C-alpha positions as CSV (number, residue, x, y, z in Angstrom):
1,M,1.8,-1.5,22.5
2,N,3.4,-4.1,24.8
3,T,6.8,-5.0,23.4
4,Q,6.0,-8.7,24.1
5,A,2.9,-8.4,21.8
6,T,2.0,-10.7,18.9
7,I,0.9,-8.6,16.0
8,L,-0.8,-9.6,12.7
9,I,0.3,-8.0,9.4
10,T,-2.1,-9.0,6.6
11,G,-1.0,-8.8,3.0
12,G,2.6,-9.2,4.2
13,A,3.9,-10.8,1.1
14,G,2.8,-8.0,-1.2
15,F,4.7,-4.9,-2.1
16,I,4.1,-2.5,0.8
17,G,3.3,-5.4,3.1
18,R,6.7,-7.0,2.8
19,H,8.4,-3.7,3.6
20,V,6.2,-3.3,6.7
21,A,6.8,-6.9,7.7
22,E,10.6,-6.6,7.3
23,H,10.7,-3.4,9.3
24,F,8.7,-4.7,12.2
25,V,10.5,-8.1,12.3
26,L,14.0,-6.5,12.2
27,N,13.3,-3.5,14.4
28,Y,11.1,-5.1,17.1
29,P,12.6,-8.5,18.0
30,N,10.2,-8.7,21.0
31,Y,7.2,-8.5,18.7
32,H,6.0,-11.9,17.4
33,C,5.0,-10.9,13.9
34,I,2.4,-13.1,12.2
35,I,2.5,-12.4,8.5
36,L,-0.7,-13.4,6.7
37,D,-1.0,-13.5,2.9
38,N,-3.1,-15.6,0.5
39,L,-0.2,-15.5,-2.1
40,T,-2.4,-14.5,-5.0
41,Y,-0.8,-13.3,-8.2
42,S,0.8,-10.2,-6.6
43,G,1.9,-11.9,-3.4
44,N,5.3,-13.7,-3.4
45,L,6.8,-15.6,-0.5
46,H,10.3,-14.8,-1.8
47,N,9.6,-11.2,-0.8
48,L,10.1,-12.3,2.8
49,A,13.4,-14.1,2.3
50,S,15.3,-11.5,4.4
51,I,13.3,-12.3,7.5
52,E,12.0,-15.9,7.1
53,Q,14.7,-17.3,9.5
54,R,14.0,-14.7,12.2
55,P,12.7,-16.2,15.5
56,N,9.9,-13.6,15.8
57,F,8.6,-14.3,12.2
58,T,5.7,-16.6,11.4
59,F,4.2,-16.8,8.0
60,M,0.6,-18.1,7.4
61,Q,-0.9,-18.6,3.9
62,A,-4.6,-17.8,4.5
63,D,-7.5,-16.0,2.8
64,I,-9.1,-13.2,4.8
65,N,-12.3,-14.1,3.0
66,N,-12.4,-17.3,5.1
67,F,-13.9,-16.1,8.4
68,E,-13.2,-19.2,10.4
69,T,-9.5,-19.2,9.4
70,V,-9.1,-15.5,10.3
71,Q,-10.9,-16.1,13.6
72,H,-8.7,-19.0,14.5
73,I,-5.5,-17.0,13.8
74,I,-6.7,-14.1,16.0
75,Q,-7.7,-16.4,18.9
76,D,-4.9,-19.0,18.7
77,Y,-2.1,-16.4,18.6
78,H,-3.7,-14.0,21.0
79,I,-3.2,-11.1,18.6
80,Q,-2.8,-7.7,20.2
81,G,-2.4,-5.5,17.2
82,V,-3.4,-5.6,13.5
83,I,-1.9,-3.8,10.5
84,H,-4.3,-4.5,7.7
85,L,-2.8,-4.2,4.2
86,A,-4.3,-7.2,2.4
87,A,-6.2,-5.9,-0.6
88,E,-6.8,-6.1,-4.3
89,T,-5.3,-2.9,-5.5
90,H,-5.0,-2.6,-9.3
91,V,-7.5,-0.2,-10.7
92,D,-7.5,-1.7,-14.2
93,N,-8.2,-5.1,-12.8
94,S,-11.1,-3.7,-10.8
95,I,-12.6,-2.2,-13.9
96,H,-12.4,-5.5,-15.8
97,S,-13.5,-7.6,-12.8
98,P,-14.9,-5.8,-9.8
99,I,-16.3,-8.7,-7.8
100,P,-12.9,-9.9,-6.3
101,F,-12.3,-6.4,-5.1
102,V,-15.6,-6.4,-3.2
103,Q,-14.9,-9.8,-1.8
104,T,-11.4,-9.2,-0.5
105,N,-11.5,-5.5,0.3
106,V,-15.0,-5.3,1.8
107,L,-16.0,-8.7,3.0
108,G,-12.4,-9.7,3.9
109,T,-12.0,-6.6,6.0
110,T,-15.4,-7.3,7.7
111,N,-14.2,-10.8,8.5
112,L,-11.1,-9.4,10.1
113,L,-13.0,-6.7,12.1
114,E,-15.5,-9.2,13.3
115,A,-12.9,-11.8,14.3
116,C,-11.0,-9.1,16.3
117,R,-14.3,-7.9,17.9
118,N,-15.2,-11.5,18.9
119,Y,-11.8,-12.0,20.4
120,L,-11.8,-8.8,22.3
121,E,-15.2,-9.6,23.8
122,K,-13.8,-12.8,25.3
123,H,-10.3,-11.5,25.9
124,P,-10.2,-7.8,26.7
125,T,-6.9,-6.4,25.6
126,P,-6.4,-2.8,26.8
127,N,-3.7,-1.9,24.3
128,F,-5.1,-3.6,21.2
129,K,-4.8,-1.5,18.0
130,Y,-6.2,-2.1,14.5
131,L,-4.7,0.0,11.7
132,Q,-6.5,0.0,8.4
133,I,-4.2,1.0,5.5
134,S,-6.3,2.9,3.0
135,T,-5.6,5.0,-0.1
136,D,-5.9,8.6,-1.3
137,E,-8.1,7.3,-4.1
138,V,-11.1,7.0,-1.7
139,F,-11.4,10.8,-2.0
140,G,-11.6,10.9,-5.8
141,S,-9.9,13.5,-8.0
142,I,-9.0,17.1,-7.0
143,N,-7.8,20.1,-9.0
144,T,-4.7,22.1,-8.3
145,P,-3.9,23.8,-6.0
146,L,-6.3,22.0,-3.6
147,F,-5.5,19.0,-1.4
148,F,-7.6,16.3,0.3
149,D,-7.2,15.8,4.1
150,E,-8.7,13.7,6.8
151,Q,-11.9,15.7,6.8
152,S,-12.5,15.4,3.0
153,A,-15.7,13.6,1.8
154,Y,-15.3,10.2,0.2
155,Q,-15.9,10.3,-3.5
156,P,-14.5,7.0,-4.9
157,R,-14.6,6.8,-8.7
158,S,-13.4,3.2,-9.6
159,P,-14.5,-0.2,-8.3
160,Y,-11.1,-0.4,-6.5
161,S,-11.4,2.9,-4.7
162,A,-15.1,2.2,-3.9
163,S,-14.2,-1.1,-2.3
164,K,-11.5,0.6,-0.2
165,A,-13.9,3.3,0.8
166,S,-16.5,0.7,1.8
167,A,-13.9,-1.0,4.0
168,D,-13.0,2.3,5.6
169,H,-16.7,3.0,6.4
170,L,-17.0,-0.4,8.0
171,V,-13.9,0.2,10.1
172,M,-15.3,3.5,11.4
173,A,-18.7,2.0,11.9
174,Y,-17.1,-0.6,14.2
175,R,-15.4,2.2,16.0
176,H,-18.6,4.0,16.5
177,T,-20.9,1.0,17.3
178,Y,-18.6,-1.2,19.2
179,K,-15.9,1.2,20.4
180,F,-13.5,-0.9,18.4
181,P,-9.9,0.4,18.7
182,A,-9.3,1.3,15.1
183,M,-7.3,3.9,13.1
184,I,-7.1,4.5,9.4
185,S,-4.2,5.9,7.3
186,Y,-4.4,7.1,3.7
187,A,-1.3,7.0,1.6
188,T,-0.4,8.4,-1.9
189,N,1.2,6.3,-4.6
190,N,4.0,4.2,-3.3
191,Y,7.1,3.2,-5.2
192,G,10.2,1.2,-4.6
193,P,11.7,-2.4,-4.8
194,Y,9.4,-5.5,-5.0
195,Q,6.5,-3.7,-6.6
196,Y,4.5,-6.0,-8.8
197,P,5.3,-5.2,-12.5
198,E,1.8,-4.2,-13.4
199,K,2.3,-0.8,-11.7
200,L,3.5,2.3,-13.6
201,I,7.1,2.4,-12.5
202,P,8.2,-1.2,-12.8
203,N,6.0,-1.6,-15.9
204,T,7.8,1.2,-17.6
205,I,11.2,-0.3,-16.6
206,A,10.2,-3.7,-17.9
207,H,9.1,-2.3,-21.3
208,A,12.2,-0.1,-21.6
209,L,14.5,-3.1,-20.9
210,A,12.7,-5.1,-23.5
211,K,12.6,-2.1,-25.9
212,K,8.9,-2.6,-26.3
213,P,6.4,0.3,-26.6
214,I,5.8,1.9,-23.3
215,P,2.1,2.5,-22.9
216,I,0.7,5.6,-21.2
217,Y,-2.9,6.4,-20.8
218,G,-4.3,9.4,-22.8
219,N,-2.1,12.4,-22.8
220,G,-0.2,11.3,-19.7
221,Q,-0.9,14.4,-17.8
222,Q,-2.7,12.7,-14.9
223,V,-1.0,13.8,-11.7
224,R,-0.1,11.4,-8.9
225,D,1.4,12.2,-5.4
226,W,4.3,9.8,-4.8
227,I,5.9,8.5,-1.7
228,A,9.0,6.2,-1.3
229,V,7.8,3.0,0.4
230,P,10.2,3.3,3.4
231,D,8.7,6.7,4.2
232,H,5.3,5.2,4.1
233,V,6.5,2.3,6.4
234,N,7.9,4.8,8.9
235,A,4.5,6.6,8.9
236,I,2.7,3.3,9.5
237,E,5.1,2.5,12.4
238,R,4.5,6.0,13.9
239,I,0.7,5.7,13.6
240,F,0.6,2.2,15.0
241,H,2.6,3.1,18.0
242,H,1.6,6.7,18.7
243,G,-1.7,7.3,16.7
244,M,-4.9,8.1,18.6
245,I,-7.6,5.5,18.5
246,G,-10.5,6.6,16.3
247,E,-8.3,9.0,14.3
248,T,-7.4,9.1,10.6
249,Y,-4.1,10.2,9.1
250,A,-3.2,11.3,5.6
251,V,0.4,10.4,4.5
252,S,2.1,12.2,1.7
253,A,5.7,13.2,0.7
254,H,4.3,16.0,-1.5
255,H,6.0,14.7,-4.7
256,E,3.4,15.5,-7.4
257,Y,4.3,14.5,-11.0
258,A,2.3,13.8,-14.2
259,N,2.5,10.2,-15.4
260,L,4.3,11.3,-18.5
261,E,6.9,13.0,-16.5
262,I,7.6,9.9,-14.4
263,V,7.9,7.7,-17.5
264,S,10.2,10.2,-19.2
265,K,12.4,10.4,-16.1
266,I,12.8,6.6,-16.1
267,C,13.6,6.5,-19.8
268,L,16.2,9.3,-19.6
269,Y,18.0,7.7,-16.6
270,M,18.0,4.3,-18.2
271,E,19.4,5.6,-21.5
272,K,22.3,7.1,-19.6
273,K,22.7,4.1,-17.2
274,L,22.7,1.5,-20.0
275,G,24.6,3.6,-22.6
276,Y,21.8,3.9,-25.1
277,P,21.8,6.6,-27.7
278,E,19.6,9.6,-26.9
279,N,15.8,9.0,-27.3
280,T,16.3,5.2,-27.7
281,L,13.8,4.7,-24.9
282,T,11.8,7.9,-24.8
283,N,10.8,7.2,-28.4
284,L,9.1,4.1,-27.1
285,I,6.5,6.1,-25.2
286,T,3.2,5.2,-26.8
287,H,-0.1,7.0,-25.9
288,V,-3.0,4.5,-25.6
289,E,-6.7,4.9,-25.1
290,D,-7.4,6.4,-21.6
291,R,-8.7,4.3,-18.7
292,P,-12.4,4.6,-18.2
293,G,-13.2,7.2,-15.6
294,H,-9.5,8.0,-15.1
295,D,-9.0,10.4,-12.1
296,F,-6.9,13.4,-13.1
297,R,-5.1,14.3,-9.8
298,Y,-4.6,12.8,-6.4
299,A,-3.0,14.9,-3.6
300,L,-3.0,14.8,0.2
301,N,-2.3,17.3,2.9
302,S,-0.2,15.4,5.5
303,S,0.1,18.3,8.0
304,K,-1.8,16.3,10.7
305,I,0.6,13.4,11.0
306,E,3.5,15.8,10.6
307,Q,2.4,17.9,13.5
308,A,0.6,15.4,15.8
309,L,3.0,12.5,15.4
310,H,6.2,14.3,14.3
311,W,6.6,12.3,11.1
312,Q,8.4,13.7,8.1
313,P,9.3,12.0,4.8
314,V,13.1,11.8,4.2
315,F,13.6,10.5,0.7
316,A,13.9,12.9,-2.2
317,F,11.8,11.7,-5.2
318,D,14.6,11.6,-7.8
319,D,17.1,9.9,-5.5
320,Y,14.8,7.1,-4.5
321,L,13.5,6.7,-8.1
322,I,17.1,6.1,-9.2
323,Y,17.6,3.6,-6.3
324,T,14.4,1.9,-7.4
325,I,15.3,1.7,-11.1
326,N,18.8,0.3,-10.2
327,W,17.1,-2.3,-7.9
328,Y,15.0,-3.6,-10.8
329,L,18.0,-3.5,-13.2
330,T,19.8,-5.8,-10.8
331,H,16.7,-8.0,-10.3
332,P,15.4,-8.4,-13.8
333,E,13.8,-11.7,-12.9
334,W,11.3,-9.7,-10.8
335,L,10.0,-8.0,-14.0
336,Q,9.2,-11.3,-15.6
337,Q,6.3,-12.2,-13.3
């Protein structure tokens, strides 16, 4: 990638997107970073306050469902690389209302692909790269001790994961049909500062702070594979700069925990941190009716990116979880959204 390039980061005001945007703006001053976000409920312009005054930062509020807008951005700014994070991501919301997930994740991705393809036909750009940020959920659920990898079959089991799987299929179809310069990465559950409070970790912190019942689905034994958001950002950077066009990469820090274990860790730490008597917060854990079609376990084998691109996660789970909890405790307003 040319260091004078203009790159587009979609979904850049969301949780992972703002960390990606900040990283590229601060570490690559010769990149002009166009940050696109529609600022729906989970996007927040305040997320980008740390970089909004940087000369290589441009924010655009736009909807990827609007093809003409996307096409104008690609053409007017002569985009030379895309990191596509914009998506509807909350599984519960997809169960209650699937259509927005199909519109944004499938049709929005198609708009972006087609706008890029049209641009490249008129303005051949040898080093152009498109990186699709996907999820481990496209593979469905897997039992211990097995792991999904880049060769695993797609078996999405929620409207959310089905919409992401559909988007991935379109990306690879563009690669096959048009020789479109695309790559895909799959990541496990991210955690860290700025995550919207509907997600498990900030939601637990918010309920614990308010001393309200902390809901957990079913028996809480569903297993998730967690990665600190800066580790994921470093993987995205590595793939974007050094990944092979047409390849896919699974990204995992190999931190598997049951949901109940995560919630318990948060409660125990907050009891000590806030000086609460033992079990003050753990007694708030309340088992509620399980989510329809709830996947039991997600887990990825990341040996490909570790070996081919020399990427390794660096954050220990408990250390970064404590850092994350402390961040929310010092930013309680974030939990009120």
